[in-house]
C-alpha positions in Angstrom: 7.4 -21.1 -5.3 6.2 -24.6 -4.5 4.8 -26.8 -7.3 1.0 -27.4 -7.5 -0.2 -30.5 -6.4 -2.1 -33.2 -8.7 -5.6 -31.5 -8.9 -8.7 -33.1 -10.4 -9.7 -30.1 -12.7 -11.9 -27.4 -11.7 -14.0 -29.3 -9.4 -11.2 -29.2 -6.7 -12.2 -25.6 -6.3 -16.2 -26.1 -6.4 -17.9 -24.2 -3.7 -14.9 -22.6 -2.1 -15.1 -19.0 -1.0 -13.0 -16.7 0.9 -12.8 -13.1 2.6 -10.0 -11.0 2.2 -8.9 -7.7 4.3 -6.0 -5.5 3.2 -4.5 -2.4 4.7 -3.6 0.8 3.2 -0.2 1.8 3.0 2.1 4.7 2.6 5.5 4.6 0.9 8.7 6.5 1.1 7.9 8.0 4.2 10.2 11.1 3.3 13.7 9.9 2.7 13.0 6.0 2.2 12.5 6.4 -1.5 11.1 3.0 -3.2 12.3 1.0 -0.1 10.2 1.8 3.2 6.7 1.3 3.6 4.2 1.4 6.4 0.7 -0.2 6.7 -2.3 1.8 8.0 -5.3 0.8 9.9 -7.6 1.5 7.0 -8.9 -1.3 4.8 -10.3 -2.6 1.7 -12.6 -5.8 2.2 -13.3 -8.5 -0.5 -15.4 -11.6 -0.7 -14.7 -14.0 -3.6 -16.5 -17.3 -4.5 -16.2 -19.8 -7.1 -19.2 -20.1 -9.1 -20.6 -22.8 -11.5 -20.4 -20.9 -14.4 -17.4 -19.5 -16.5 -16.4 -16.1 -16.3 -16.1 -13.0 -13.7 -18.9 -11.0 -12.0 -17.7 -8.0 -9.9 -19.5 -6.1 -7.7 -17.8 -2.8 -6.2 -19.0 -0.7 -3.4 -17.5 2.4 -1.8 -14.7 3.8 -3.3 -14.3 3.4 -7.2 -17.9 2.1 -7.4 -19.2 2.9 -11.0 -15.7 4.1 -12.1 -13.3 0.7 -11.8 -13.8 -1.9 -14.3 -16.1 -4.9 -13.4 -14.9 -7.5 -15.8 -11.6 -9.3 -16.4 -9.6 -6.2 -16.5 -10.5 -5.3 -12.9 -6.9 -5.4 -11.1 -8.2 -7.8 -8.5 -9.5 -10.1 -10.9 -6.1 -9.7 -12.9 -4.1 -10.5 -9.8 -6.2 -13.7 -9.2 -5.6 -14.7 -12.6 -1.8 -13.9 -12.3 -1.8 -16.3 -9.3 -3.6 -19.1 -11.0 -1.4 -18.8 -13.8 1.8 -18.9 -12.0 0.8 -22.7 -10.6 -0.7 -23.6 -14.0 -4.2 -24.0 -12.5 -7.3 -22.9 -14.6 -9.1 -19.8 -13.4 -12.7 -21.1 -12.5 -15.7 -19.0 -12.6 -15.7 -16.2 -9.8 -18.0 -13.6 -8.4 -16.2 -10.8 -6.5 -17.8 -8.4 -4.1 -15.2 -5.5 -3.3 -15.8 -3.0 -0.5 -13.4 -0.4 -1.0 -12.4 2.4 1.6 -8.7 3.3 0.3 -8.9 6.2 -1.9 -7.7 5.9 -5.4 -5.0 7.9 -7.0 -4.0 9.7 -3.6 -0.9 7.9 -2.5 -2.3 5.3 -0.2 -1.5 2.0 -2.0 -4.7 1.6 -3.5 -3.4 -0.4 -6.6 -1.1 -2.4 -4.2 -4.0 -3.2 -2.1 -5.9 -4.3 -5.1 -3.2 -6.5 -6.0 -2.5 -8.0 -2.9 -6.4 -8.5 -2.2 -6.3 -10.7 -5.4 -3.3 -12.6 -4.7 -4.5 -13.2 -0.9 -7.6 -14.3 -2.6 -6.0 -16.9 -4.7 -4.2 -18.1 -1.9 -7.2 -18.7 0.1 -9.1 -20.3 -2.8 -6.0 -22.9 -3.3 -5.9 -23.7 0.2 -4.8 -27.3 0.3 -4.0 -27.5 -3.4 -0.8 -25.3 -3.4 1.0 -23.7 -0.5 1.9 -20.1 -1.5 4.2 -19.0 1.2 5.2 -15.2 2.1 8.1 -15.2 -0.1 5.9 -16.4 -3.1 3.3 -13.7 -2.3 5.8 -10.8 -2.2 7.1 -12.2 -5.8 3.7 -12.5 -7.2 2.5 -8.9 -6.0 6.0 -7.2 -7.0 5.7 -8.9 -10.2 2.3 -7.1 -11.1 2.9 -3.8 -9.0 6.6 -3.3 -10.4 8.2 -2.4 -6.9 8.0 -3.9 -3.7 7.7 -0.8 -1.2 3.8 -0.7 -1.2 2.8 -4.3 -1.5 5.2 -5.4 1.4 3.5 -3.5 4.1 0.2 -4.5 2.5 1.0 -8.1 3.0 2.9 -8.2 6.1 2.0 -5.0 8.1 4.1 -3.0 10.3 7.0 -1.1 8.9 9.0 -2.8 6.0 12.0 -2.4 4.4 12.1 -3.9 0.9 14.7 -4.3 -1.6 15.4 -6.1 -4.8 18.0 -9.0 -5.3 18.9 -10.8 -8.3 16.5 -13.7 -7.5 13.6 -11.5 -6.6 12.3 -9.2 -3.9 12.9 -9.3 -0.1 11.5 -7.6 2.8 12.2 -7.1 6.5 9.3 -6.4 8.9 10.0 -4.2 12.1 7.5 -3.3 14.9 6.8 0.5 15.0 7.1 2.4 18.5 3.7 2.7 20.1 4.2 6.5 20.4 4.4 7.0 16.7 0.8 8.2 15.7 0.1 8.4 11.7 -2.4 10.6 10.1 -3.2 11.1 6.5 -4.7 14.3 4.9 -6.2 13.1 1.8 -7.5 15.9 -0.9 -10.1 15.6 -3.4 -7.9 15.9 -6.2 -5.8 12.8 -7.5 -2.3 12.3 -8.5 -0.7 9.9 -11.4 2.0 7.7 -10.0 3.3 7.5 -13.4 3.4 11.2 -13.5 5.0 11.6 -10.2 7.6 9.1 -11.4 8.3 11.0 -14.7 9.4 14.0 -12.6 12.2 12.3 -11.1 15.9 13.0 -12.4 17.8 10.3 -13.8 20.6 11.3 -11.4 21.1 13.3 -8.3 24.0 15.1 -6.5 26.1 13.0 -4.4 25.5 15.2 -1.5 21.9 14.6 -1.8 22.3 10.9 -2.2 24.4 10.7 1.3 21.7 13.2 2.9 19.1 10.6 2.1 21.1 7.7 3.2 21.9 9.2 6.7 18.1 10.4 7.0 16.8 6.8 6.0 19.0 5.2 8.8 17.9 7.8 11.1 14.2 7.2 10.1 14.3 3.5 11.1 15.7 4.5 14.5 13.0 7.1 15.1 10.2 4.9 13.9 11.3 1.8 16.2 12.9 3.8 18.9 13.0 7.3 19.2 10.0 9.0 17.9 11.3 12.6 18.9 13.7 12.3 16.0 10.9 12.0 13.3 11.1 15.7 12.2 14.8 15.7 11.1 14.5 12.0 10.1 11.8 12.6 7.5 13.9 15.2 5.7 14.4 14.4 2.0 16.2 15.5 -1.2 15.4 12.9 -3.5 12.0 12.9 -4.8 9.7 15.2 -2.9 11.1 18.8 -4.3 11.2 17.3 -8.0 7.3 16.8 -7.8 6.5 19.8 -5.7 5.5 21.9 -8.9 2.9 19.3 -9.7 1.4 19.1 -6.3 1.6 22.8 -5.3 -1.1 22.9 -2.3 0.6 19.6 -1.0 3.9 21.2 -0.9 2.7 24.3 0.7 0.9 22.4 3.4 4.0 20.2 4.1 6.1 23.2 4.4 3.6 24.8 6.8 3.2 21.6 9.0 7.2 21.2 9.1 7.5 24.7 10.0 5.3 24.0 13.0 7.4 21.1 14.0 5.4 18.2 12.4 7.0 15.2 10.8 4.9 15.9 7.4 5.9 14.2 4.0 4.2 13.1 0.8 2.2 9.9 1.1 3.5 7.7 -1.4 3.3 9.5 -4.8 0.9 12.0 -3.2 -1.1 14.1 -3.5 -2.1 13.1 0.0 0.1 14.2 3.0 1.4 11.8 5.7 2.0 13.1 9.5 4.1 10.9 11.7 3.4 12.4 15.0 5.3 11.4 18.3 1.8 11.2 20.1 -1.8 11.2 19.4 -2.5 14.6 20.7 -0.3 16.4 18.3 -2.6 15.2 15.3 -5.5 17.3 16.6 -3.1 20.4 16.5 -2.1 19.3 13.0 -5.6 18.7 11.6 -6.6 22.2 12.8 -3.6 23.6 11.1 -4.5 22.2 7.8 -8.1 23.1 8.2 -7.2 26.7 8.7 -4.8 27.2 6.0 -5.7 24.9 3.1 -7.4 26.3 -0.1 -9.3 23.2 -0.9 -11.1 20.4 1.2 -8.7 17.9 2.9 -10.1 14.7 4.9 -7.8 14.1 7.9 -7.6 10.4 8.7 -6.3 10.0 12.0 -4.8 6.1 11.8 -3.1 3.5 13.6 -0.3 1.4 12.4 -1.7 -1.8 11.0 0.7 -4.5 12.4 -1.0 -7.8 10.8 -1.1 -7.1 7.2 -3.3 -8.6 4.6 -5.6 -11.7 5.9 -7.6 -14.2 4.0 -10.2 -16.7 5.5 -12.0 -19.4 4.0 -15.8 -19.1 4.5 -17.0 -22.4 2.8 -15.5 -24.6 5.8 
């Protein structure tokens, strides 16, 4: 990270305000457990302004309104504070207005998006005071999220490969073939990421590890060059079967979709379902299939891949 420039106290931030836009994400994509992530064109929006008084005021609209904290314990506020603290800059008074569209607890990266929203807001507010580059953004986000597979695509867009090195997280962004058409089926019920992770075994059979290595490599080729390979490329033996009992309808519908030729996988930790169609028209057929066979309501989101990632704009200049 870069070192903070000399700042004349809180006055350097007086009157500053930003708007932030962050995409939803879907991680794992079948075989790419804790490694692969994809940014989706479905966004949370955030406005942040420095106030004259100490403390934090948070207003939440849309998803999570009346449920998420509106004080300093709010995840977006914590991410802003984490970033300011990383550069030894006192946190000023703040007013936040969040317009949330990313479902919570459904495997679409809502916590990663909240963290990235806060870090990007801090980046914008500190413009000209510190230079927070892309490597630093990923480090800050991973410190809070614990793993980079969701925050990398939220920050940078597109398809990302994320990994950890001794000196911190790294990522590689790839462009997705224009024929790849994602859709996400979102149920009314939620799934705890912590619970999903607790269902993972400490070790897996050697042949399952080799199986996933081959499918992960193939999935990269399918997503960037050969969408016709998506069905076989999304096969997985590392995590989805172990979590199936906790998400019975998710598992049943994925099996149904795959039996009909759709590249369907658990989105993140679930319980949402990601379908990676090889052309947009396939999504209508998949939506009809789920509507006909689902036992509870599922919302079908037909989305594009977001190639830009998170953005922040100063609104006081």
